C-alpha positions in Angstrom: -8.0 18.4 -36.6 -7.8 20.6 -33.8 -10.4 18.8 -31.9 -8.0 15.5 -31.9 -5.2 17.4 -30.9 -7.3 19.0 -28.1 -8.5 15.6 -27.1 -4.9 14.0 -27.0 -4.2 16.9 -25.0 -6.6 16.7 -22.4 -6.3 12.9 -22.7 -2.4 13.3 -21.4 -3.5 15.7 -18.7 -6.2 13.4 -17.3 -3.9 10.3 -17.5 -1.6 12.3 -15.1 -4.2 12.5 -12.4 -6.2 9.6 -13.1 -6.2 6.9 -10.3 -4.2 3.8 -10.9 -4.6 0.3 -9.2 -1.3 -0.7 -7.8 -0.9 -4.0 -6.4 0.8 -3.9 -3.1 2.6 -7.2 -1.1 3.7 -7.4 2.7 5.9 -9.8 3.6 5.1 -10.8 7.5 6.4 -12.8 10.2 4.4 -15.7 11.0 3.4 -14.6 14.5 1.2 -11.6 13.0 -2.3 -11.6 13.7 -3.3 -8.7 11.8 -2.0 -5.7 9.5 -3.6 -2.6 9.2 -2.4 -0.2 6.6 -3.3 3.5 5.7 -1.9 5.5 2.7 -1.6 9.1 3.5 -1.4 12.1 1.4 0.2 15.4 2.7 -0.8 13.4 6.1 -4.5 12.7 5.1 -5.4 9.1 4.7 -6.9 8.6 1.3 -7.3 4.6 1.8 -6.7 2.1 4.2 -7.3 -1.7 4.6 -7.2 -4.3 7.5 -6.1 -7.9 6.9 -6.1 -10.9 9.3 -3.8 -13.4 7.8 -5.2 -16.8 8.4 -2.9 -19.3 11.1 -0.5 -21.4 9.2 -0.7 -19.7 5.7 2.5 -18.1 3.9 2.7 -14.4 6.1 2.3 -12.7 2.6 -0.6 -10.3 2.1 -1.3 -9.0 -1.2 -3.9 -6.4 -2.4 -4.6 -3.8 -4.6 -5.2 -0.4 -3.9 -6.4 2.5 -6.3 -4.6 5.4 -5.9 -3.9 9.1 -7.9 -0.5 9.3 -9.1 1.8 10.6 -6.4 4.1 9.8 -3.3 2.3 8.3 -0.4 3.6 7.4 2.8 2.0 3.7 3.8 1.5 3.8 7.5 1.6 0.2 8.4 0.7 -1.3 11.8 1.3 -4.9 12.4 0.0 -6.8 15.5 1.7 -10.1 17.1 -0.2 -12.6 19.2 0.0 -10.6 22.2 -2.4 -7.7 20.8 0.8 -5.3 20.6 1.1 -3.2 17.5 4.3 -2.0 15.7 3.9 0.7 13.5 6.2 1.3 10.1 6.3 3.7 7.8 7.0 3.2 3.9 6.9 5.4 1.1 4.9 4.3 -2.0 5.2 6.2 -5.3 2.7 5.6 -8.0 2.2 4.7 -10.5 4.2 2.1 -9.6 5.2 -0.8 -12.5 4.7 -4.3 -11.2 4.3 -5.8 -7.7 5.3 -3.4 -5.1 6.6 -5.0 -2.0 7.3 -4.4 1.4 9.3 -6.9 3.6 8.2 -6.4 7.2 9.9 -9.7 8.2 11.9 -9.7 11.4 10.9 -6.5 12.4 7.6 -6.6 13.0 7.6 -8.2 16.0 9.9 -7.3 19.1 11.9 -10.2 20.7 11.3 -9.9 24.7 
C-alpha cells in the first residue's frame, strides 16, 4: 500500500515537469517566404523551428513542439519577399489544451 502511495506521489510530481507535445499554428500573410520560431525560457532558446511556406498555399503553418510545463516566449521572425524580417514576441503557456494559434496576419510585412 505504501509503495502505491509513493508511486502516485512520484508520478504526480513527474507529471508536472514531464515534457508535453504542444500543437502551434501561425496564421501568416500570403507574401511570407520564411518563418523562424524560437521558444525561450528565461531568455534561453529551448526549442527552435524554421518553415518555408509553399507559394500559393494557405498561409497557415502548424507544428508540434515538445516543452516542459511553464511559460515561454515565442520569438517569431517572419520574412517577406524582400528578405526583410519582422520580429514578434508572443507568450506560450504549457500545458496548452488543444491548438495554440498565433495570428500574424496584417502585421507581418510592413507596407511601403
